[in-house]
N, C-alpha and C positions, 0 to 999 in steps of 0.2 A: 504494500500500500504506500503510495507516494502522496504526501499531503503537505501543502504549503502552510506554514505557521508564521504568526507575528510574535513579537516578544512576549506579550501577555499569554498567548496560547502555549508558547514553549514553556514558560514558567509554570503554567497550570498542568502541564503534561505529566501523566504518570510515567516516571522514568525507570520503572522496574523492568529489568531485562535488558536486552540489547537493541540498539538502533543506530541508524546512520543519519547524520544531520549534514546537509549540504548548504553552505552559504554561497549564494550566486548573485549575479547582477543581470538584469534584463538586457543590458547593452553589451554584455560580454560574449564574444564569439565562442571561446572555449567552453563557457557555461552551457551554451545552446547545444554544442556537440556532446557534452557530458550528459545532458538530459536524455538523449537517445540511449546512452549506455545504461543509465539508471533505470529507464523504462524496461530495458531488456533484463536487467538484474531483477527488477520487481516482478516481471512476468514469470521468471523461473523460481522466485522466492516470495510468493504472495503473502506469507505470514511474517516476513521480516519487515519491520517498519522503517520507511525512508521518509525523512522530513526535509523540506526545502525552506530556506529562510532568505528573503531578499536582503542582501548586504546593504543596499542603499536606504531601505526603509526601516531598518532595525539597527541603527548605529550603536545604541547602548548595549544591546546583546552582542553585537559584533565585537565591541571592545571588551566586554566581560569575558568572552570566550577567547580573546587574544587572536582574532582573525584579522590578518593584515592584507590579504589579497583574495582574489577569487578566480576560479572556484576553490573552495576549501571543504574537504570532507572530514567530519569528526565522527569517529567510531566510538560509541558510548555504551557503557555497561553500568546499569543501576545508577544512572545520573552522572557518572564520572567519565571523563574522556580517557580512553585507553590508547588510542592512536589517532593520527591525522595524516591526510594526504593533501598536498597543496598543488594547484595547477591541474591541467587536463591529464587524466590518467586513463589508461586502457582498462577494459573489463577484467582481465586476469589479475591485475594488481588490486582492484577493488574487491573482487571475489575472495582473494587470498586474505585480505584484512577482515572480511566478514567471517570467513572460516575460522580465523584465529580468535575472533571475538566470541564466536559460538562454541569454541572447543571446550 
């Protein structure tokens, strides 16, 4: 499931378990390419939550999470960041992080 969140929705989210949080910008070319990769991952892992957060519209959350550029992928377990990938990444690298997260 891919769902877009704002800061308030992210803060209210039940963060039990594992999830992927993507910070992106609507004007970012690599972010648009990454969206296709995430949709493919979501199709093959429908029970794994994927959330997207607009970098430009959620500045306070971006700063709180230490996100400096986009796209940035945060892999989280029980509300804590376990790892992150910055920039455009290919599907195998993202799947590998998800597998480590769920191990």
